[in-house]
N, C-alpha and C positions, 0 to 999 in steps of 0.2 A: 700842440704845444705841451710840454710836459709839466707835470706838477711842480711848483716851486720857481718856474721858469717866468720872470716877470711877474711875481704873486703880488708884489707891492704895488704896482701899479693897478692890479686888478683889484685889489683890497681897497684902494683910493676910490675906484668906480661905486663900489659897492656899499660904501659907509653909509649913505643915506638910507639904503635898504635896512642895515643893520640897526640904525637909530629908530627907524619906524617899528622893527620887531620888538625890541627889547627897551627902547627909551634911550634917549640922548645921555643920561646919566650913568648908564651901564656900558657904555662904549669908551674905549681908553685909546688915544693915540700919543698921549705927552710921553715924553723921555722918561721921566721918573716911574710911570706905571710900566712901561716897556721893560725897563731894566729890572724892575722888580720881579717881573714873571719870565726873565730870562736865564734864571738859575734855579737849582734846587739844592739839596743837601750832597750832591754828587760832586766830589772833587772840586776843581775850580772851573767848571765848564760854564759858558755863557754865550746864550744864542738868543738874539732880540725877535720876538715875533713883531710883525708888522700892525698888528692891533690886537687888543685884548677886550674880549665878550663876556659879559657875566649875565647869562640867561636865568630865568627864575623857573621856567615850566618845560617839560618835554615837549610840547608844541613849539616853543621859541626856538629849542635846539634843533627842532625837525625842520623848520624854515631856514635857519641858518645853513644847516647841513645840505638842503637843496640847492641853494645859492652856491655854496662852495664846491658842491658836486659838479653844478654846472658849469661853473667856470673855472674848475681844476686848481682851485685855492687849496693849499695844504692846511690842515686843521690839527692842532694839538690839544687834546682834552688834558685838564689839570685839576689837580684836588688841591691839598693844601701845601704841596711842594716839598714833602718830607722824604722824597724818594732818593735812592742811593745808586741807581743804576742810570739814571738820565732818562727816565722813561716819559717825562713830562717836559722837556725841552724842546722848543720849538726850532730844531737845527735848519728847517727851510724856510722860516720865517712864516709869513701868513697868518693865519686867525689863530688866537689862542682862546680856547673856551674854559673860563673857570667855573667850577660849580660852586663856588662858595656861597652865593645866595640861595641854593638848593639845601636849605639846612633845617628842615622840619621832621621831626618824628612824628609820623602820620596815625600810627596806632599801634599800642602794645596791647595784644591780644592774648589776656591772661587763660582764657579758656583753652586755647589751642598752644599755648606755649609758642608765640610767634611775634615779631615785631616788624613793621612795615616803615621804612625810612627813606628819606632822601639821601643822595649820595654826599652833600656836603656836610653831613653832622659829623662832629669830632668824635673818636672812637670812644673815648672816656666819658663823654656826655651821655652817649647811648648806654654803655654800661652802666652807669650811675642811675639812669632814668629807667632801666628794667631792675636794677637793683632795690629800688625803692618798692616794688612790686614782689620782692623775693625771688627775682628771675636772674639770670646768668647768662651773659654773652662772653665765652672765654678767651677767644683770640686777644692778646694784648701787646701788640708791638711797642718797642722801648717807646716810640713817639706816640703813643696812645693820647696823650695830653693835647696833641696837636694834628695828628693825622686825621683824614676824613676817611669815613667807612667807605665811600666811593674808590679810594685809592688803594685801602686794603683788598677790595674786590678786584681790583685790577692786577694787584702783584700777588694774590693769594697768600697774604700777610699769615704770619704764625705769632712767636712770641714765647715767653717762657711756659704758659700753660699749655702749647702744643703737645708737650710730652704725654700729657695724661688725655687731653680734650680734643686733639686734633686743630686744624689751622681752619681759615676762613671757608674753604670749599666745604667742609663738613657741616656748615650753618647754613648755607645759602639754598633757599627752596626755590626762589623764582625772583626774575629778573625784569624790569622793564627798561628796554633799550631802544634808543635811536640809531638806525643804520646810517651808513654813509650816504645813502641816498635820500635821506630824511624820513624814510618809513619809521613807524614805531611798532616794536613788537614786544609781547612777553614771551619769554624763553622757556616757562615750562608752567607749573600749576603750584598752589599754596599747601602741597601734600608732602607727606613724609616718604610715600612710595611713588615712582613715577617711572613707568616702562613704556611711555608712548612716544615711539620714534627715537631719534638721535635726541643725546642729552646736551641740548645746546646751552643750558646752565653752566653746566661745568665746563664747556668749552670756552665760555666767556671768561668765566673767573680764572684769573692769571694770564690773560691775554693782553695785557698791559695797554689797553685802550686801542688796540689796532683794529677791532673787529665792529666796535660799536661803542656809543657814549651812554653808560647805565645812568637811568633817571628815576628810578623806584627799586627799592631792594626789600626782599623779604626774606628774614632771617629766623632760624630756629633758636629757641631757648632752653634753657635748663632750670631745674630748681637751683638757687643760690646755695652753696654748701655753707654750714653754720660756723664751722671751725676751721682752723687751720694754724699749722705748726712750722716753724723756720729753724734751720740749723746752718751754720757755717763750719765747713770743714777744712783745715789747711793739710797741704801735703808738701814734702820737700823734694817732689819730682813730678813734673808736668806730666810723664808717661805713667807714672803709677795712678794719678788722678784719673787720667783717662782709662785704666784699666778698671778704677774702681765703679765707674761710671756703668759699664756693662755687667759688672758682678751684682749691682742693686738688681738690675731687671732679671738676670738669671736667677736670682734668690726669691723672685715672685713679687716684688714691690714695684709698685707705679708711682712714683711721687706726682705730685701735681705741678712741680717745676724741678728741674735739675740743670743748674747754670755753672759753668766754669769761668773762672777770671785767672788769668796767670798773674803773677805777682807785678810785674812791670805795669801792666794795664791797672792795677789795683791802687798800686802808688800813685799814679798820674791822676786818677779819678779822685782819690782821697785828697791829694792836694786841691784838686778843682773845686770840689764842694766843701773844703775845709772840714773834713770829718775824720775823726779818730776812733769811730765804733769797730774797726777792725784793726788789729794789731799787726803792723808789719814789720817782720824781721827778715834778716839776710838768709835764714835757713829755710825759709818758705818759698816754694816755685809755683804754687797755685792754691786757689781755694775752690771748693764746690759749695754752692748755695742749695739746700734740698729744702724742699717744701713739700707737706703732705696737706691733705683737706679732706673732709668729710662733715659728718653728722655726730659722731660719737667720740669725744676727746679721750676718752679712756682708751680706745683702739688706735686712735692717732698717736698717743702716746708711746703705747707699745710698740707700733710701727717705728716710730723714730729711734727708741731704744735699740731695737733689732738691727736698725741699718746702721747706727753707729758702731755697735758691737762687730758687726760685719767689715767696717771700714778699716778697723785695726789691723785686719791681715793686709792691708795695702799701705802700711807705715804712715798713717794720717797722724797728725798733731792732736792737740787737744780740741775736742769738739765745743763749738759756741752755741749755744741755745738762746735764741732771741726771747727776753721773758714777756715783753709785752708789744703793743700795737705800734709804739714809737719806735723800738728798736727794730721791728721787721721793716718798717718805713724807711729807717736809714740804711739798711742793707739794701733794700730795693732801689732806693735812691742812687746808690754806688753803681749797681748793675745798669739801671736805665740810662745813666748819664756817661757811662763809660765811653762810648763811641764819640760823643760832642767833645769829651775831654782829651782823648787820644789824638783827635783831628786837630785840635788846636795846638797840641804838643808836637805836631808835623806828622803824624801818621796818616796821610791825607787818601791813601790808597785803601779801599776797604774791599775786601773778596768774602764771599757768602756761600763757602763750600758746604758740602754735606756729603757724609759718607756713612756705611752702615756703622752704628754705634761702637761695636767691638773694634772697628779699624781707626777709632780716634787716636790711641797711641801712635799708631804707624802715621797718621797725619800730622800729628804735633811733632814727630820726632824729624819729618820730612820737610815741613816748613822750617824748622831750624837750620837744617843742613841746607837746604835751598838759600836761606839767607846769607850763609857763608860763601856759596859758590857764586852768588848773583850779587854779592855785595849790598844786602839791604837789611835793616832791622825789621822785625816783626812782633807784634803782640797778638795774642790770642786769647778769645773769649767767646762766649756763646751758649748756645742751647745743646749742651752737651748730652742731657738725655735724649735726644734724637738724633744726635750726631752732626748737627748744624753748627759748624765752627766759624765764626767771624774773624778774619784775619786782616790786621790793620797793618800796612808798609810804610815804613820811611825809606826813602831813598834819596840821597844827597842828589841836589839838582834836579829833582822830579816831583812835582807837586800834583802829577794826573797821570792817568794811565792811558786815557784815548790816544791811540795814533802814536804812542811813544816809543821810540825804536829802544830807548835805554831799559823799558820794563816789560816790553813785548815778550823777549826770550824766558824772563824769569816766570811771567804768568803762564805762558805756554808749558814750561816745566812743572808749575804747581798744579795746573788742570790736568795734565797727562798724569801726574801722580793720582789725583783725585779719581781719575777714570778707573787707573789701575787697581785702587782699593774699592772699586765697585760703587763710586758715589757719581757725584754731578756737580756742575758749577754754580748753581743757584738754588738754595733752600727756600729763600722767602723775599729775597731782594729784587728779583727779576733780570732780565737781560738788557733790557732798553738798548743804550747806545755803547756803553762800556764793555759789555761781554759778548756783543756777538761777532766779534772776529774770532772766539773761540768756540762757537757752537759745533763746528766740524770735528772738535776733538772727541765729543760725547755722544754726537748723532751721526748717523749714517745720512748719506744723501737722499736716500729712499723718505727717511723722517723729514728732513727740510723741504723736499719736494712736497709731501702731503700738506705740511704747514703753510707752504707758499700758496698751493692750491686752493687752501681753505682762506686765505686772505684775499686772493684775486675773487673768490665767490661772494664774498662780504663786500669786498671793496674793490671793484674791478678798475676804478680810476686812480687807485693807491694815493687817496687823499688823507686818510686818517690815521695820524702818527706814522707816517711812512718812514722807512729808515731805522724803525726800532725792531728789535728781535733779530732780523735779518734785512739784507737789501734785497729787493725783489730784482728778479732776472730781466 
């Protein structure tokens, strides 16, 4: 029997076993619960699981996986459901395992600058907990107030701070993981250096829940920077804003955040959150949000002044310096809620392209030209400092991209442009369901063959999050 064939009947036969493992109150088969877990934040996709299970421990997950592997029942692991590539959608039905009850921070090790956590802890909760100890966990995706740290591991999330501090993979030291067979392993050791065989930890980070279910996480921490400064810089040209990004780094500056928002996105989100902190005028095409941080305020002010002087060469408008914490929070609120706002405004298809930062102007120009060619509107925003541009698309009559013949040619053209510019099709959202049709644009058959071989080794029955990233042969 193939995975997914008749899985509903098999799940029914196993319900009592699941109830014995995790307790009846943590097993859900009612329609309201199934519908809740049938979608995430990806477009308008909807796939019903046959059952939702909420285990509390790795041992419970292990017992569930043993049954599912034996009975060839498809399993979809899920965190908070904030994903943007469909990675947590149960497209084959079967069992959905939610990690939301695994929500404890186990230990903050101040001596070694480490934290051990379960996967269901909200990212911002973790950040605040370590901040109380004077410590810093930098990765901060826009959904940090709701996304789980386990989901961040699955997608190798980034966020605005990535430009200076790196992404999730740069902070993961060790992972406890339940394999599809039910075996429980640790992938590495709680050390800063490890050259003991293959690096399984880094293999698992970004694997989108296709190789195992992470049940415990050890993260590296940093001392929390004492000060930060923030400024907003307007430009009358998207391309000039993109050119300015590369110039900042070439001049020797490394901001702690460098974000781009084009004017259409800014107008939409300003209305959405009812904010007028940023003046919106017709002569402005884009804004850069630039932040620096550190422990010496005088040095930071000098750095900001030097950056603002540099940007005058790129036809920027009047620079706005955030005077206090409230203004900083208002600016970051606009940036963090822009994806939500533009989606509600009809820009339902989001792409997560990334190119070398010096190629940002060419990418921005290319997106606008493709919009004319394929008759779609696009707004651009994102992590300009590391070349990661989020592109939201609105196309009449198309609210989704998955298997959509009206959208497919446009996205193939976009990703071919990204490849030509030396980039790739996802910087931090992952491949999941919606991007897997385009993997052959940026990867050779040999690359895909190796990836599929790794998947077979971890999951020979292809039960765990199957159909994500690629289809198995």
